[in-house]
Every structure is written in structure tokens, then in C-alpha cells.
C-alpha positions as a LaTeX table, in Angstrom:
\begin{tabular}{lrrr}
\hline
Residue & $x$ (\AA) & $y$ (\AA) & $z$ (\AA) \\
\hline
Gly1 & 48.81 & 88.20 & 133.24 \\
Lys2 & 48.54 & 88.10 & 129.50 \\
Ser3 & 51.29 & 86.29 & 127.61 \\
Lys4 & 53.76 & 88.37 & 125.60 \\
Tyr5 & 53.56 & 85.90 & 122.70 \\
Gln6 & 50.28 & 85.08 & 120.93 \\
His7 & 51.66 & 81.59 & 120.20 \\
Asn8 & 51.49 & 80.86 & 123.93 \\
Leu9 & 47.72 & 81.35 & 123.82 \\
Thr10 & 47.47 & 78.00 & 121.94 \\
Gly11 & 48.30 & 76.15 & 125.17 \\
Glu12 & 52.05 & 75.84 & 124.62 \\
Asp13 & 54.43 & 78.25 & 126.29 \\
Asn14 & 57.36 & 77.94 & 123.89 \\
Gly15 & 56.92 & 81.07 & 121.77 \\
Asp16 & 60.34 & 82.27 & 122.91 \\
Ala17 & 61.91 & 79.03 & 121.60 \\
His18 & 60.63 & 79.83 & 118.11 \\
Leu19 & 62.09 & 83.33 & 118.26 \\
Lys20 & 65.48 & 82.04 & 119.47 \\
Arg21 & 65.58 & 79.47 & 116.68 \\
Thr22 & 64.90 & 82.22 & 114.15 \\
Val23 & 67.94 & 84.12 & 115.42 \\
Met24 & 70.24 & 81.08 & 115.78 \\
Gly25 & 69.24 & 79.29 & 112.58 \\
Arg26 & 68.43 & 75.63 & 112.21 \\
Glu27 & 71.07 & 74.12 & 109.98 \\
Val28 & 74.78 & 74.08 & 109.38 \\
Ile29 & 76.89 & 73.32 & 106.32 \\
Val30 & 80.41 & 72.01 & 106.89 \\
Ala31 & 83.15 & 70.79 & 104.61 \\
Ile32 & 84.65 & 67.33 & 105.01 \\
Thr33 & 88.20 & 66.88 & 103.79 \\
Lys34 & 89.89 & 63.47 & 103.78 \\
Gly35 & 87.08 & 62.06 & 105.93 \\
Lys36 & 87.28 & 64.71 & 108.69 \\
Leu37 & 85.31 & 67.85 & 109.47 \\
Asp38 & 87.23 & 70.74 & 107.95 \\
Phe39 & 86.76 & 73.66 & 110.34 \\
Gly40 & 88.59 & 76.95 & 110.23 \\
Pro41 & 90.52 & 78.02 & 113.33 \\
Trp42 & 87.47 & 79.72 & 114.92 \\
Glu43 & 84.69 & 77.47 & 113.64 \\
Gln44 & 82.67 & 74.93 & 115.60 \\
Ile45 & 79.17 & 73.47 & 115.63 \\
Phe46 & 76.94 & 74.73 & 118.43 \\
Tyr47 & 73.60 & 73.13 & 119.32 \\
Gly48 & 71.18 & 75.14 & 121.44 \\
Glu49 & 68.09 & 73.48 & 122.90 \\
Phe50 & 65.35 & 76.04 & 123.49 \\
Asp51 & 62.21 & 73.88 & 123.56 \\
Gly52 & 62.74 & 71.32 & 126.29 \\
Gln53 & 63.40 & 67.62 & 126.01 \\
Arg54 & 61.25 & 66.78 & 122.99 \\
Lys55 & 62.22 & 64.02 & 120.58 \\
Lys56 & 64.54 & 65.32 & 117.87 \\
Arg57 & 65.42 & 64.22 & 114.36 \\
Ile58 & 68.82 & 64.73 & 112.75 \\
Leu59 & 69.17 & 64.83 & 108.98 \\
Ile60 & 72.59 & 64.54 & 107.35 \\
Lys61 & 72.96 & 65.16 & 103.61 \\
Ile62 & 76.20 & 64.45 & 101.80 \\
Ile63 & 76.68 & 66.36 & 98.56 \\
Gly64 & 79.64 & 65.84 & 96.27 \\
Glu65 & 82.21 & 63.15 & 95.81 \\
\hline
\end{tabular}
């Protein structure tokens, strides 16, 4: 049958991964206080992998003092 996502017609079948990433976002900003992650009582970092076991790159930027 015909694919639901036009992206899949390029030969890759990961169109749904792009849509999930759009909903979930791709970055997080967290405070660091006295050298430790400063989460609120209900906060945590969640990583969702939607596109298989491809190589990934992590970028950490530190802004401030």
C-alpha cells in the first residue's frame, strides 16, 4: 500500500520519527546550582529515541558564570 507519509517515499521509513520529534522537542534548558542540576520536584530530563540506532551527537552549552 501507499505510505501515509510522503517522506517515506524517499526510501527511508522514518517519517513518523520526524513528527514525534516535532511534538517532543529537541532540546532542554536546565539550571545548575552549586555544580548540580537544579530540578523542581516534578522535573526530569527524558530522552526518546524514535529513529533507530543511528549515531547521535550531544551538544552542551554553558551560559553564565
